[in-house]
C-alpha positions as CSV (number, residue, x, y, z in Angstrom):
1,M,-9.5,-23.9,-9.8
2,G,-6.0,-24.8,-11.3
3,S,-6.3,-22.8,-14.6
4,Y,-7.9,-20.0,-12.8
5,L,-4.9,-19.4,-10.5
6,L,-2.4,-20.2,-13.3
7,R,-3.8,-17.4,-15.2
8,R,-3.6,-15.1,-12.3
9,A,-0.1,-16.1,-11.7
10,V,0.9,-15.3,-15.4
11,R,-0.7,-11.9,-15.1
12,A,1.3,-11.2,-11.9
13,V,4.5,-12.0,-13.6
14,V,3.6,-9.6,-16.3
15,V,2.8,-7.0,-13.9
16,V,6.0,-7.3,-12.0
17,V,8.1,-7.2,-15.3
18,G,6.1,-4.3,-16.6
19,V,6.7,-2.3,-13.4
20,S,10.4,-2.9,-13.3
21,F,10.7,-2.1,-17.0
22,I,8.8,1.2,-16.7
23,S,10.6,2.1,-13.4
24,F,13.9,1.4,-15.1
25,A,13.2,3.5,-18.2
26,V,12.0,6.4,-16.0
27,L,15.2,6.4,-13.9
28,F,17.6,6.3,-16.9
29,L,15.7,9.3,-18.2
30,S,16.3,11.2,-15.0
31,G,19.8,11.7,-15.4
32,D,23.4,10.2,-14.8
33,P,23.9,9.0,-11.1
34,T,27.4,9.6,-11.4
35,D,26.8,13.3,-11.3
36,T,26.0,13.1,-7.5
37,M,29.1,11.0,-6.8
38,V,31.9,12.9,-8.5
39,G,33.8,15.9,-7.1
40,E,34.6,19.0,-8.6
41,D,38.1,18.1,-9.2
42,W,37.5,15.0,-11.1
43,T,38.7,14.8,-14.5
44,V,36.7,13.6,-17.5
45,E,38.6,10.6,-17.8
46,E,37.9,9.7,-14.2
47,V,34.2,10.2,-14.6
48,Q,34.2,8.0,-17.8
49,K,36.1,5.2,-16.0
50,L,33.6,5.5,-13.0
51,R,30.6,5.2,-15.3
52,K,32.3,2.2,-17.1
53,D,33.0,0.5,-13.8
54,M,29.3,0.9,-13.0
55,G,28.2,-0.2,-16.3
56,L,26.4,3.1,-17.1
57,D,28.1,3.4,-20.5
58,R,26.1,0.6,-22.0
59,P,22.7,1.1,-23.8
60,W,19.7,1.2,-21.0
61,I,18.0,-2.1,-22.6
62,V,21.4,-3.8,-21.9
63,Q,21.5,-2.6,-18.4
64,Y,18.0,-3.6,-17.8
65,L,18.3,-7.1,-19.1
66,G,21.4,-7.5,-17.0
67,Y,19.3,-6.3,-13.9
68,V,16.6,-8.8,-14.6
69,S,19.1,-11.6,-15.0
70,R,20.5,-10.8,-11.5
71,A,17.2,-10.1,-9.9
72,V,15.8,-13.5,-10.5
73,R,18.7,-14.8,-8.8
74,G,18.3,-12.7,-5.8
75,D,20.8,-10.2,-6.7
76,F,19.5,-6.6,-6.9
77,G,22.8,-4.9,-6.9
78,E,24.5,-2.7,-4.7
79,S,23.3,0.6,-3.4
80,L,25.5,3.6,-4.8
81,R,25.1,5.6,-1.5
82,F,25.3,2.9,1.1
83,R,27.6,0.5,-0.5
84,Q,25.6,-2.4,0.6
85,P,23.5,-4.9,-1.2
86,A,20.1,-3.2,-2.0
87,F,18.2,-6.2,-0.9
88,E,19.9,-6.2,2.5
89,L,18.9,-2.4,3.0
90,I,15.3,-3.2,2.1
91,A,15.0,-6.2,4.2
92,E,16.0,-4.0,7.4
93,R,13.1,-1.7,6.3
94,I,10.5,-4.0,5.4
95,P,9.3,-4.8,9.2
96,A,8.9,-1.2,9.9
97,T,6.7,-0.7,6.8
98,L,4.5,-3.9,7.3
99,E,4.0,-2.7,11.1
100,L,2.8,0.7,10.1
101,A,0.4,-0.9,7.2
102,L,-0.9,-3.6,9.3
103,V,-1.9,-1.1,12.1
104,A,-3.5,1.2,9.6
105,L,-5.3,-1.9,8.3
106,V,-6.6,-3.0,11.5
107,L,-7.7,0.4,12.3
108,S,-9.5,1.0,9.0
109,V,-11.3,-2.3,9.4
110,V,-12.3,-2.2,12.8
111,L,-13.8,1.2,12.6
112,A,-15.2,0.9,9.2
113,L,-17.3,-2.2,10.1
114,P,-19.3,-0.6,12.9
115,L,-19.6,2.7,11.0
116,G,-20.8,0.9,7.7
117,I,-23.1,-1.2,9.3
118,L,-24.6,1.6,11.4
119,S,-25.0,3.7,8.3
120,A,-26.7,0.9,6.5
121,S,-29.1,-0.3,9.3
122,K,-30.0,3.4,9.9
123,R,-30.3,4.4,6.3
124,G,-31.5,8.2,6.0
125,S,-30.8,9.0,9.7
126,A,-28.4,11.5,11.4
127,Y,-26.0,8.4,11.9
128,D,-26.0,7.7,8.1
129,H,-25.5,11.3,7.0
130,G,-22.7,11.7,9.6
131,G,-21.0,8.5,8.4
132,M,-21.1,9.6,4.8
133,V,-19.9,13.0,5.6
134,F,-16.9,11.5,7.3
135,A,-16.4,9.1,4.4
136,L,-16.4,12.3,2.0
137,F,-14.0,14.2,4.1
138,G,-11.8,11.2,4.6
139,Q,-11.2,10.4,0.9
140,S,-10.9,14.1,0.0
141,M,-8.2,15.1,2.6
142,P,-4.5,14.7,1.0
143,V,-2.5,12.3,3.1
144,F,0.4,14.8,3.3
145,W,-1.9,17.7,4.6
146,L,-3.6,15.4,7.3
147,G,0.0,14.3,8.5
148,L,1.1,17.8,8.8
149,M,-2.0,18.9,10.6
150,L,-1.9,16.1,13.1
151,I,1.7,17.0,13.8
152,L,1.0,20.7,14.2
153,V,-1.9,19.9,16.5
154,F,-0.8,16.8,18.5
155,G,2.8,17.2,18.4
156,V,3.7,20.9,18.4
157,Q,0.8,22.7,20.1
158,L,-0.4,20.2,22.5
159,G,2.7,18.1,22.8
160,W,1.0,14.8,23.5
161,L,2.6,12.5,20.8
162,P,6.0,12.4,19.2
163,V,6.1,13.1,15.5
164,S,9.0,11.2,14.1
165,G,10.9,8.1,14.4
166,R,10.0,4.5,15.2
167,G,9.9,3.2,18.8
168,G,7.0,2.6,21.3
169,I,3.3,2.6,20.4
170,E,3.1,6.4,21.1
171,R,5.2,7.0,17.9
172,L,3.1,4.8,15.8
173,I,-0.2,6.4,16.7
174,L,-0.1,9.6,14.3
175,P,1.5,7.9,11.4
176,S,-0.9,5.1,11.4
177,I,-3.9,7.3,12.0
178,T,-2.6,9.3,8.8
179,L,-2.2,6.3,6.8
180,A,-5.6,4.7,7.8
181,T,-7.9,7.5,7.2
182,Y,-8.4,7.3,3.4
183,S,-8.8,3.5,3.7
184,L,-11.3,3.8,6.6
185,A,-13.5,6.2,4.7
186,R,-13.5,4.2,1.7
187,N,-14.2,0.9,3.6
188,T,-16.9,2.6,5.5
189,R,-18.8,3.3,2.2
190,V,-18.1,-0.2,0.8
191,I,-19.5,-1.9,3.8
192,R,-22.5,0.4,3.8
193,S,-23.1,-0.2,0.2
194,S,-22.8,-4.0,0.5
195,M,-24.9,-4.2,3.6
196,L,-27.7,-2.0,1.9
197,E,-27.7,-4.6,-1.1
198,V,-28.0,-7.5,1.2
199,L,-30.8,-5.8,3.4
200,G,-32.8,-5.3,0.4
201,Q,-32.9,-9.2,-0.5
202,D,-36.1,-11.2,0.0
203,Y,-35.0,-13.3,2.8
204,I,-34.2,-10.4,5.0
205,R,-37.7,-9.2,4.5
206,T,-39.0,-12.5,5.5
207,A,-36.8,-12.6,8.6
208,R,-38.3,-9.2,9.6
209,A,-41.8,-10.6,8.9
210,K,-41.0,-13.4,11.2
211,G,-40.4,-10.7,14.0
212,L,-36.8,-11.1,14.3
213,T,-35.3,-8.2,16.0
214,D,-32.9,-5.9,13.9
215,I,-29.8,-7.2,15.6
216,V,-30.6,-10.7,14.7
217,V,-31.4,-9.7,11.2
218,V,-28.4,-7.6,10.7
219,Y,-25.8,-9.4,12.5
220,G,-27.2,-12.9,12.2
221,H,-28.3,-12.8,8.5
222,A,-27.1,-10.0,6.4
223,L,-23.7,-9.5,7.8
224,K,-22.2,-12.6,6.9
225,N,-23.4,-12.5,3.3
226,S,-22.2,-8.9,2.8
227,L,-18.5,-9.8,3.7
228,I,-17.6,-11.2,0.4
229,P,-16.8,-7.9,-1.3
230,V,-15.4,-6.6,1.9
231,V,-12.9,-9.5,2.1
232,T,-11.7,-8.5,-1.4
233,I,-11.4,-4.8,-0.3
234,I,-9.5,-5.6,2.7
235,G,-7.1,-7.7,0.9
236,L,-6.4,-5.2,-1.7
237,E,-6.4,-2.5,0.7
238,F,-3.0,-3.7,2.4
239,G,-1.2,-3.4,-0.9
240,H,-2.6,0.3,-1.2
241,L,-1.5,1.0,2.2
242,L,2.1,-0.2,1.3
243,G,2.0,2.3,-1.5
244,G,0.7,5.1,0.6
245,A,3.2,4.5,3.2
246,V,5.8,6.2,1.0
247,I,4.3,9.7,1.8
248,V,3.6,9.0,5.3
249,E,6.9,7.7,6.1
250,T,8.4,10.8,4.7
251,I,6.3,13.0,6.7
252,F,7.0,11.3,10.1
253,A,10.6,10.2,9.5
254,W,9.4,6.7,9.8
255,P,12.4,4.2,8.7
256,G,10.6,1.9,6.3
257,I,10.8,1.2,2.6
258,G,9.0,4.2,1.5
259,R,11.3,6.6,3.1
260,L,14.3,4.7,1.9
261,M,13.0,4.8,-1.6
262,I,12.5,8.7,-1.5
263,Q,16.1,9.1,-0.2
264,A,17.3,6.7,-3.2
265,V,15.6,8.9,-5.6
266,Y,17.0,12.1,-4.2
267,T,20.4,10.8,-4.5
268,K,20.0,8.9,-7.8
269,D,20.6,5.5,-6.2
270,F,19.5,3.7,-9.2
271,P,20.0,0.3,-7.8
272,L,18.2,0.9,-4.7
273,V,15.2,2.5,-6.1
274,Q,14.8,-0.2,-8.8
275,A,15.2,-2.8,-6.0
276,S,12.7,-1.0,-3.8
277,V,10.0,-0.8,-6.7
278,T,10.5,-4.4,-7.7
279,I,10.1,-5.9,-4.3
280,T,7.2,-3.4,-3.5
281,A,5.5,-4.7,-6.7
282,L,6.1,-8.4,-5.7
283,I,4.5,-7.9,-2.4
284,F,1.5,-6.2,-4.0
285,V,0.9,-8.8,-6.8
286,S,1.3,-11.5,-4.1
287,L,-1.3,-10.1,-1.9
288,N,-3.5,-9.9,-5.1
289,M,-2.9,-13.3,-5.7
290,A,-4.1,-14.4,-2.2
291,V,-7.0,-12.3,-2.5
292,D,-7.9,-14.0,-5.6
293,F,-7.6,-17.4,-4.1
294,V,-9.7,-16.5,-1.1
295,Y,-12.4,-14.8,-3.4
296,S,-12.4,-17.9,-5.6
297,Y,-12.9,-20.2,-2.5
298,L,-15.7,-17.9,-1.2
299,D,-17.5,-17.5,-4.5
300,P,-16.6,-20.4,-7.0
301,R,-18.4,-18.4,-10.0
302,V,-15.3,-16.0,-10.2
303,R,-13.4,-19.2,-11.5
304,L,-15.1,-18.9,-14.7
305,H,-13.8,-15.5,-15.6
């Protein structure tokens, strides 16, 4: 167990370092952030002084190594736009992003379980075909298109729900549904496939031969043994929802990390973008490690790989 988790921890560190390196390089190639900070009446000398004060006159690899040395001490730099520590700005937005992702995760799991189980237990029926059609459309629809359609129908035409900002439950409904739809469709297919595999096992046929009802066979025997891959998918799903929140937060003006990151990209706020990417990567790999731990506990065979 110890060596297995150690290997996963080393891989997690490599992933975070790789993500921060690539994002830093891409930001450097996108242009000089001082272009968005200087006025038309600035002289060349004033612009050069600003670049030197910000450390942007140094080679980008030197800038990156300086960023890493500060980041490991918890210093992610200061936002060029807000003139505040980048970590503080992100910490203020994390609760909003986590709230949206958690609600979307609960929706996708709570609805996917009955849909997947029903499709598997009624294989080939109208329920099964309906569930798979829904899964197909759910995974095919772009998130931004679905969000705009929900705003147009329920916010503009019907006027039932607010379409922007964070507040009460009513403001959470549309963005959480938008974010959860893709995960719901995928989880439905995963649960169906896992259930079908378990329902084809010999001990399930033995249980049916004993005269047990379908409810007892499905929920008493098959469901528990089909949940191992589902647990893995659910754990990884939360990380994907955090990434998908970037688009949803922008569409619904949700004050989370994703919207903050988009605003930082538009204004070339390099420290804030880099801090957002790095912290998001840290959250993602931490979730992956937690899933690896749970999976290795549920199925000891994975420790050998």
